[in-house]
C-alpha positions in Angstrom: 16.3 -41.0 -18.0 13.6 -41.2 -16.8 11.2 -39.1 -14.7 9.5 -40.3 -11.2 7.2 -37.7 -11.6 4.6 -38.0 -14.2 3.2 -35.3 -16.4 0.2 -35.1 -13.8 2.9 -33.6 -11.4 4.9 -32.2 -12.9 1.1 -30.0 -13.7 0.6 -29.8 -10.2 3.3 -28.2 -9.4 2.8 -25.4 -12.0 0.0 -24.7 -11.0 1.1 -24.5 -7.8 4.1 -22.3 -8.9 1.6 -20.3 -10.3 -0.1 -19.5 -7.7 2.7 -18.3 -5.8 3.9 -16.2 -8.0 0.5 -14.7 -8.5 -0.2 -14.7 -4.7 3.2 -13.0 -4.0 2.5 -10.1 -7.0 -1.0 -9.8 -4.4 1.1 -8.8 -2.2 3.7 -6.6 -3.5 0.9 -4.4 -4.6 -1.0 -4.6 -1.1 2.0 -3.7 0.6 2.3 -0.2 -2.4 -1.2 0.8 -2.5 -0.6 0.8 2.0 2.0 3.2 1.6 0.4 5.3 -1.1 -2.9 5.6 1.4 -1.2 6.4 4.8 1.2 8.6 2.8 -1.8 10.7 1.9 -3.3 10.1 5.9 -0.3 11.8 6.8 0.2 14.1 3.7 -3.3 15.5 5.3 -3.2 15.5 8.9 -0.5 17.8 8.1 -2.0 19.7 6.0 -5.7 20.1 7.7 -2.6 20.6 10.7 -1.4 23.6 8.4 -5.2 25.0 7.7 -5.0 25.3 11.2 -2.1 26.8 12.4 -2.8 29.9 9.5 -6.7 29.9 11.1 -5.6 30.2 14.4 -2.5 33.3 14.0 -5.3 35.0 11.9 -7.8 35.2 14.2 -5.6 36.2 17.3 -4.4 39.0 15.0 -7.8 40.0 13.7 -9.1 39.8 17.3 -6.0 42.6 19.1 -6.6 44.5 16.0 
């Protein structure tokens, strides 16, 4: 059975397939890093709100005493 593509074509196809695999892995990694970063931001916002509420209630109770 004769293969219609030559050796150079198979090497080129392998290179393209390797590039696509690399691109997909990099894309997934970037997406995971973005999700982690978003979770950190949300956590920092929640922590800041909690600190503001604590500081507000502490200053309110000390001024009324």
